[in-house]
C-alpha positions as CSV (number, residue, x, y, z in Angstrom):
1,X,35.4,-38.4,-0.7
2,X,36.9,-38.5,2.8
3,X,34.7,-40.3,5.2
4,X,34.6,-40.5,9.0
5,X,37.2,-43.3,9.9
6,X,38.6,-45.0,13.0
7,X,42.0,-43.4,13.2
8,X,43.2,-46.1,15.2
9,X,42.4,-48.8,12.5
10,X,45.8,-49.6,10.8
11,X,43.8,-50.9,7.8
12,X,41.9,-47.5,7.3
13,X,45.4,-45.9,7.7
14,X,46.9,-48.0,4.8
15,X,44.0,-47.6,2.7
16,X,43.9,-43.8,3.0
17,X,47.5,-43.2,3.5
18,X,46.9,-41.4,6.8
19,X,49.9,-41.0,8.7
20,X,49.3,-38.2,11.2
21,X,46.5,-36.5,12.9
22,X,46.5,-33.1,14.6
23,X,43.9,-31.1,16.4
24,X,43.6,-27.3,16.0
25,X,41.2,-24.5,17.0
26,X,40.9,-22.8,13.6
27,X,41.7,-24.1,10.3
28,X,41.8,-21.9,7.2
29,X,42.0,-23.7,3.8
30,X,43.5,-21.3,1.2
31,X,45.3,-18.1,1.0
32,X,44.8,-14.9,-1.2
33,X,43.2,-11.8,0.3
34,X,40.4,-13.6,1.9
35,X,42.3,-16.3,3.5
36,X,45.1,-13.9,4.8
37,X,42.8,-11.5,6.1
38,X,40.8,-14.0,7.9
39,X,44.0,-15.3,9.3
40,X,45.0,-11.8,10.5
41,X,41.6,-11.5,12.5
42,X,41.7,-14.8,13.8
43,X,45.0,-14.7,15.0
44,X,44.4,-11.3,16.8
45,X,41.2,-13.1,18.5
46,X,43.6,-15.8,20.0
47,X,42.3,-18.6,17.9
48,X,45.7,-19.9,16.9
49,X,44.8,-20.3,13.1
50,X,46.5,-22.8,11.0
51,X,46.6,-22.0,7.4
52,X,47.1,-24.4,4.3
53,X,47.8,-22.3,1.3
54,X,46.9,-24.6,-1.4
55,X,48.3,-24.9,-4.8
56,X,48.6,-21.1,-5.5
57,X,49.8,-19.6,-2.4
58,X,48.6,-16.1,-2.4
59,X,45.8,-16.9,-4.8
60,X,44.9,-15.3,-8.4
61,X,46.6,-12.1,-7.4
62,X,50.1,-13.6,-7.7
63,X,49.5,-13.7,-11.4
64,X,48.6,-9.9,-11.6
65,X,51.5,-7.7,-12.4
66,X,50.1,-4.5,-11.0
67,X,47.5,-3.7,-8.6
68,X,46.2,-0.1,-8.4
69,X,42.8,-0.4,-6.8
70,X,43.4,-2.0,-3.6
71,X,43.1,0.7,-0.7
72,X,46.6,1.7,1.0
73,X,48.7,1.5,-2.0
74,X,48.6,5.0,-3.7
75,X,51.6,4.2,-6.1
76,X,50.0,0.7,-6.8
77,X,51.7,-2.7,-6.1
78,X,52.5,-6.1,-7.7
79,X,50.0,-8.7,-6.8
80,X,52.8,-11.1,-5.6
81,X,54.4,-8.5,-3.3
82,X,51.0,-7.4,-1.6
83,X,50.1,-11.0,-1.1
84,X,53.7,-11.4,0.7
85,X,52.6,-8.2,2.8
86,X,49.5,-9.8,3.8
87,X,51.1,-13.0,4.6
88,X,53.8,-11.4,6.7
89,X,51.0,-9.4,8.6
90,X,49.2,-12.8,9.4
91,X,52.3,-14.6,10.3
92,X,53.2,-11.6,12.6
93,X,50.1,-12.2,14.7
94,X,50.7,-16.0,14.9
95,X,49.2,-17.7,12.1
96,X,50.9,-21.1,11.3
97,X,51.2,-20.8,7.5
98,X,52.0,-24.2,5.7
99,X,52.3,-25.7,2.4
100,X,49.6,-28.2,1.6
101,X,46.5,-29.1,-0.2
102,X,43.2,-29.9,1.4
103,X,41.9,-33.0,-0.7
104,X,38.9,-34.3,1.2
105,X,36.8,-33.4,4.1
106,X,34.3,-35.1,6.6
107,X,31.9,-32.4,8.1
108,X,29.4,-34.9,9.4
109,X,30.2,-34.8,13.0
110,X,30.9,-32.1,15.7
111,X,34.6,-31.9,14.9
112,X,35.5,-31.0,11.4
113,X,38.0,-33.2,9.7
114,X,40.1,-32.0,6.6
115,X,42.5,-34.4,4.9
116,X,45.8,-32.6,3.8
117,X,47.7,-34.1,0.7
118,X,46.0,-37.3,1.3
119,X,48.2,-38.2,4.2
120,X,47.3,-36.0,7.2
121,X,44.1,-35.3,9.0
122,X,43.3,-32.1,10.7
123,X,40.5,-31.9,13.1
124,X,39.4,-28.5,14.0
125,X,36.5,-26.7,15.8
126,X,36.1,-24.2,12.8
127,X,37.0,-24.3,9.4
128,X,37.4,-21.2,7.0
129,X,37.1,-21.9,3.4
130,X,39.1,-19.5,1.1
131,X,40.0,-21.6,-1.8
132,X,39.0,-19.1,-4.5
133,X,38.2,-19.5,-7.9
134,X,40.1,-20.3,-11.2
135,X,39.3,-18.3,-14.4
136,X,38.6,-20.5,-17.3
137,X,40.9,-20.3,-20.1
138,X,40.8,-21.4,-23.9
139,X,43.7,-23.7,-23.3
140,X,46.0,-22.0,-25.6
141,X,49.8,-22.0,-25.1
142,X,49.8,-18.3,-25.8
143,X,47.6,-17.6,-22.8
144,X,50.4,-18.8,-20.4
145,X,53.2,-17.1,-22.7
146,X,51.6,-13.7,-22.4
147,X,50.1,-13.8,-18.9
148,X,50.5,-10.6,-17.3
149,X,51.7,-9.2,-20.8
150,X,48.4,-8.6,-22.4
151,X,46.2,-11.6,-21.3
152,X,43.8,-11.1,-18.4
153,X,40.7,-12.6,-16.9
154,X,39.6,-9.6,-15.0
155,X,38.3,-6.4,-16.9
156,X,37.9,-4.6,-13.6
157,X,41.4,-5.4,-12.4
158,X,43.3,-4.6,-15.4
159,X,41.2,-2.5,-17.9
160,X,42.7,0.5,-16.6
161,X,46.1,-0.3,-18.1
162,X,44.6,-0.4,-21.7
163,X,43.2,3.2,-21.8
164,X,42.9,4.4,-25.3
165,X,44.1,1.2,-26.8
166,X,42.4,-1.8,-28.8
167,X,41.5,-4.9,-26.9
168,X,39.5,-8.1,-27.4
169,X,37.0,-9.8,-25.0
170,X,36.2,-13.5,-25.7
171,X,32.9,-14.9,-24.7
172,X,29.1,-14.5,-25.3
173,X,27.5,-14.7,-22.0
174,X,26.5,-11.9,-19.6
175,X,30.1,-11.9,-18.0
176,X,31.5,-11.2,-21.5
177,X,28.8,-8.5,-22.4
178,X,29.3,-6.7,-19.0
179,X,33.1,-6.6,-19.3
180,X,33.0,-5.5,-23.0
181,X,30.7,-2.6,-22.0
182,X,33.0,-2.0,-19.0
183,X,36.1,-1.9,-20.9
184,X,34.5,0.1,-23.9
185,X,34.2,3.1,-21.4
186,X,38.1,2.9,-21.0
187,X,39.5,1.7,-24.4
188,X,39.6,2.9,-27.9
189,X,37.9,-0.2,-29.4
190,X,36.7,-3.5,-28.1
191,X,36.3,-6.6,-30.2
192,X,33.9,-9.2,-28.7
193,X,35.0,-12.6,-30.0
194,X,32.0,-14.8,-30.2
195,X,32.2,-18.4,-31.2
196,X,28.5,-18.7,-32.2
197,X,26.3,-16.6,-34.4
198,X,24.5,-15.3,-31.2
199,X,25.1,-14.1,-27.9
200,X,24.1,-16.2,-24.8
201,X,23.8,-13.0,-22.7
202,X,20.5,-11.8,-21.5
203,X,18.5,-9.4,-23.9
204,X,19.2,-6.6,-21.7
205,X,23.0,-7.1,-21.7
206,X,22.7,-7.8,-25.6
207,X,21.0,-4.4,-26.3
208,X,23.8,-2.7,-24.2
209,X,26.4,-4.4,-26.4
210,X,24.7,-3.4,-29.5
211,X,24.5,0.1,-28.4
212,X,28.0,0.6,-27.4
213,X,29.4,2.3,-30.4
214,X,33.1,1.1,-30.0
215,X,32.2,-2.5,-29.6
216,X,32.6,-4.7,-32.7
217,X,31.1,-8.2,-32.3
218,X,32.9,-10.7,-34.4
219,X,30.5,-13.5,-34.9
220,X,31.6,-17.2,-35.3
221,X,35.0,-16.4,-34.8
222,X,37.5,-18.6,-32.4
223,X,40.9,-17.7,-31.3
224,X,43.8,-19.6,-32.9
225,X,46.6,-17.7,-31.2
226,X,48.2,-14.4,-29.9
227,X,51.2,-12.6,-31.4
228,X,53.6,-10.0,-30.1
229,X,57.1,-9.3,-29.1
230,X,57.1,-9.9,-25.4
231,X,53.6,-8.5,-25.1
232,X,50.2,-9.0,-26.9
233,X,50.2,-7.1,-30.3
234,X,47.4,-9.1,-32.2
235,X,45.4,-12.1,-32.3
236,X,44.9,-14.6,-35.2
237,X,41.4,-15.8,-35.4
238,X,39.4,-18.5,-37.3
239,X,36.3,-17.2,-38.8
240,X,33.5,-19.8,-39.4
241,X,35.8,-22.7,-38.5
242,X,35.1,-26.1,-39.9
243,X,32.9,-24.6,-42.7
244,X,33.6,-24.2,-46.5
245,X,33.9,-20.4,-45.8
246,X,36.6,-20.8,-43.2
247,X,39.3,-18.1,-43.1
248,X,42.2,-16.9,-40.9
249,X,41.8,-13.4,-39.7
250,X,44.4,-11.1,-37.7
251,X,43.4,-8.2,-35.5
252,X,45.7,-5.9,-33.9
253,X,45.1,-5.5,-30.0
254,X,47.0,-4.7,-27.0
255,X,44.9,-6.7,-24.5
256,X,43.1,-10.0,-24.6
257,X,40.4,-10.4,-22.0
258,X,38.9,-14.0,-21.1
259,X,35.3,-13.8,-20.1
260,X,34.1,-17.2,-20.4
261,X,33.5,-17.8,-16.5
262,X,35.3,-18.8,-13.4
263,X,35.3,-22.3,-11.6
264,X,35.0,-22.2,-7.8
265,X,37.5,-24.5,-6.1
266,X,34.8,-26.1,-4.0
267,X,34.8,-29.6,-5.4
268,X,36.4,-31.3,-2.4
269,X,33.6,-30.0,0.1
270,X,30.6,-30.4,-2.2
271,X,29.4,-33.5,-0.3
272,X,28.7,-31.6,2.7
273,X,28.7,-27.9,1.9
274,X,25.7,-26.5,-0.4
275,X,26.7,-24.7,-3.6
276,X,24.9,-23.3,-6.4
277,X,24.8,-24.8,-9.8
278,X,28.3,-23.5,-10.7
279,X,29.9,-24.4,-7.6
280,X,30.1,-21.3,-5.7
281,X,29.5,-21.8,-1.9
282,X,26.3,-20.7,-0.5
283,X,26.4,-18.5,2.6
284,X,23.7,-17.3,4.9
285,X,23.2,-13.5,3.6
286,X,24.9,-11.2,5.6
287,X,27.4,-13.7,6.9
288,X,30.0,-16.2,6.0
289,X,28.1,-19.1,7.5
290,X,27.5,-22.2,5.4
291,X,24.9,-24.9,5.9
292,X,27.4,-26.8,8.4
293,X,27.8,-25.1,11.8
294,X,31.4,-24.1,12.3
295,X,32.2,-24.0,8.6
296,X,32.6,-20.6,7.0
297,X,33.4,-19.5,3.5
298,X,34.9,-16.4,2.2
299,X,36.4,-14.7,-1.0
300,X,35.9,-15.8,-4.6
301,X,34.8,-19.4,-3.7
302,X,31.6,-17.9,-2.5
303,X,31.4,-14.7,-4.4
304,X,30.3,-14.9,-8.1
305,X,29.5,-11.2,-8.6
306,X,32.3,-8.9,-7.0
307,X,35.3,-11.0,-7.2
308,X,37.7,-8.2,-6.2
309,X,40.7,-8.3,-3.7
310,X,39.1,-5.8,-1.4
311,X,35.9,-7.5,-1.1
312,X,37.5,-10.8,-0.7
313,X,39.5,-9.4,2.1
314,X,36.4,-8.0,3.7
315,X,34.8,-11.4,3.6
316,X,37.8,-12.8,5.3
317,X,37.2,-10.5,8.0
318,X,33.6,-11.6,8.4
319,X,34.7,-15.3,8.4
320,X,37.0,-14.8,11.3
321,X,34.6,-12.7,13.4
322,X,31.8,-15.3,12.5
323,X,34.3,-18.0,13.8
324,X,35.2,-16.3,16.8
325,X,31.7,-15.8,17.8
326,X,30.7,-19.4,17.1
327,X,33.4,-20.5,19.3
328,X,32.5,-18.2,22.1
329,X,28.8,-19.3,21.9
330,X,30.0,-23.0,21.8
331,X,32.1,-22.8,24.9
332,X,30.0,-20.2,26.8
């Protein structure tokens, strides 16, 4: 991890490839609804925010074809266009938006240091972490091939588009059970693809799954691939893979939902910032404050429950307000 170093020490510079140091008042790491909203509020509060967008500018929504549940867009909007709108609004008020990835941090002192792309150090009085979370996938080429065309990792976001159709949900935990039940209220039929012979979900969630008539659990099934002409039209499964009873099964579906969890993008701050066992950043309830004064977290990197664009935006607003109040108290 990035440790405090003497930036005038040429040996340290060489070892860490540090070529530049910059001081700013407010640094926002990550974009997406949380980061851009934080930037809008921080810029309007004269915090002169600097934002580094990360590997996926705009966050997870840039992979979503249609967004219909974000207030203010009655006709719906594509994820990439919505993120460009939010970015333009942040820039309009003076946010300095940059390309770059935060790779290491040093939150041990009163000035917070963040290393960008392993060669530049940003020193900031406040840091807002909005790096989001990454949905876990099975690793199939077809998941990329049909991304936005039948493959989704968010039932609440995309389930509406599959009303009256047949879909599949992959997973055996609480998230998979919850999403299968939610989707069952919208679609014709839900296949719940479970790798084992039992669910890992809690007993309450299992009971709800079993009571939902249009959910069919496919025990001991694994996904081999997806089929379809441009969009998902079916899935090829292995039943009892690796056993004498192994067989290949094809199901007809229009949607394929991954529900095997998310990985919060918090590894680079874990040495200093408290997280739960999965990696979600812990914040003081009712705020965006972390265990380190002057460091705030918003969006999916600290939200394991809702994971919606509108809640991420709301938490981004909280982070900017918390940061502004922190600076006001610090400087009197």
